[in-house]
C-alpha positions as CSV (number, residue, x, y, z in Angstrom):
1,M,-8.7,-9.1,12.4
2,E,-6.6,-6.4,10.7
3,E,-5.4,-9.1,8.2
4,I,-9.1,-9.6,7.2
5,F,-9.6,-5.8,6.7
6,S,-6.4,-5.6,4.7
7,L,-7.6,-8.4,2.5
8,I,-11.0,-6.8,1.9
9,R,-9.3,-3.4,1.1
10,R,-7.0,-5.1,-1.4
11,L,-9.8,-7.0,-3.1
12,A,-11.8,-3.8,-3.4
13,A,-8.9,-2.0,-4.9
14,E,-8.5,-4.8,-7.4
15,H,-12.2,-4.6,-8.4
16,F,-12.8,-8.1,-7.1
17,Y,-16.1,-9.9,-8.3
18,G,-17.3,-12.5,-5.8
19,S,-18.1,-13.0,-2.2
20,I,-16.3,-13.4,1.2
21,T,-17.8,-15.6,3.9
22,L,-16.4,-15.5,7.5
23,K,-16.9,-18.3,10.0
24,F,-16.6,-17.4,13.7
25,E,-16.0,-19.6,16.7
26,A,-15.9,-18.1,20.2
27,G,-15.8,-14.6,18.7
28,Q,-12.8,-15.3,16.5
29,V,-12.7,-15.7,12.7
30,V,-11.5,-19.3,12.1
31,I,-12.4,-19.7,8.4
32,L,-12.5,-17.2,5.5
33,K,-14.0,-18.4,2.3
34,K,-13.4,-16.4,-0.9
35,E,-15.5,-17.2,-4.0
36,E,-14.6,-15.4,-7.2
37,T,-17.1,-14.7,-9.9
38,I,-15.8,-14.6,-13.5
39,K,-17.8,-12.6,-16.1
40,P,-17.3,-14.4,-19.4
41,N,-17.5,-11.2,-21.5
42,N,-15.0,-9.3,-19.3
43,Y,-12.7,-12.0,-18.0
44,R,-9.7,-10.9,-15.9
45,D,-7.1,-13.2,-14.5
46,N,-5.3,-12.6,-11.2
47,R,-3.0,-10.1,-12.9
48,G,-5.9,-8.1,-14.2
49,E,-5.2,-8.9,-17.9
50,T,-8.2,-9.6,-20.2
51,L,-8.4,-12.6,-22.5
52,E,-8.2,-10.3,-25.5
53,Q,-4.8,-9.1,-24.3
54,E,-3.6,-12.6,-23.6
55,N,-4.5,-13.8,-27.1
56,H,-2.6,-11.0,-28.9
């Protein structure tokens, strides 16, 4: 469970846009689904660079 909290803290620190869905079975997390949302006017890749920076 600490791994999940660590992931959430990291995503929050990286200003993640999206959602996390947890699937439980018998009280244990068995699947974690991460969906990322990309805003076209403010696109950031996984390294946090914008398209404008990449095109220069």
